[in-house]
C-alpha positions in Angstrom: 5.5 16.2 24.5 8.1 14.5 22.3 5.6 15.0 19.1 4.8 18.5 19.3 7.4 20.0 16.9 8.9 16.4 15.3 7.6 17.1 11.9 6.6 14.1 11.4 3.0 12.5 11.6 1.8 13.7 15.0 4.1 16.5 14.7 3.2 20.4 13.2 4.1 19.7 9.8 2.4 15.9 9.8 -1.0 14.8 8.5 -2.5 15.9 11.8 -1.4 19.4 11.5 -0.2 21.9 8.5 0.1 19.4 6.1 -3.5 17.7 6.6 -3.8 19.1 2.4 -1.2 16.9 1.4 -2.8 13.8 3.0 -6.0 14.3 1.5 -4.8 14.7 -1.9 -2.5 12.0 -1.4 -5.2 9.4 0.2 -7.5 11.0 -3.2 -4.5 10.4 -5.7 -3.7 7.0 -4.3 -7.3 6.2 -4.7 -7.6 6.5 -8.2 -3.9 5.0 -9.0 -4.8 1.5 -6.6 -8.4 1.5 -8.5 -6.5 1.8 -12.0 -3.7 -0.7 -11.2 -6.6 -3.0 -10.1 -8.4 -2.7 -13.0 -5.6 -3.1 -15.5 -4.1 -6.2 -13.6 -0.7 -4.1 -12.6 1.0 -5.1 -9.3 -0.3 -4.0 -6.0 2.6 -1.5 -5.7 2.2 2.5 -5.1 6.0 3.1 -5.8 4.6 2.1 -9.0 3.6 6.3 -9.3 6.1 9.0 -9.8 3.5 11.1 -7.9 3.5 8.5 -4.8 7.9 8.3 -5.2 8.2 12.1 -5.5 5.5 13.0 -2.6 6.1 14.5 0.7 6.1 12.4 3.6 2.0 13.5 4.3 1.3 12.8 0.6 2.5 9.3 0.3 1.2 8.7 3.8 -2.6 9.1 2.2 -1.7 8.0 -1.2 -0.7 4.7 0.5 -4.1 4.1 2.1 -6.0 5.3 -0.7 -4.0 3.3 -3.2 -4.8 0.0 -1.1 -8.5 0.9 -0.5 -9.1 1.7 -3.8 -6.9 -1.6 -5.2 -9.0 -3.7 -3.0 -12.2 -2.5 -3.7 -12.0 -3.2 -7.7 -9.1 -6.2 -7.6 -12.3 -8.5 -6.3 
């Protein structure tokens, strides 16, 4: 299987593997930041967060998912 050890999202270091904690933490942080940005009328851009910019790929994937969900929920 070509994804078995690719260190990507489906490999041992992806968010379906050992970095599930990073993905979940990123998701929670992104959800909070998305809500906050929506409440304060900031642009819908996860790149505004240094946590996102400095995170590993699994953290960033979780952060993006949480950010957009949180932003859309509170933007209405």
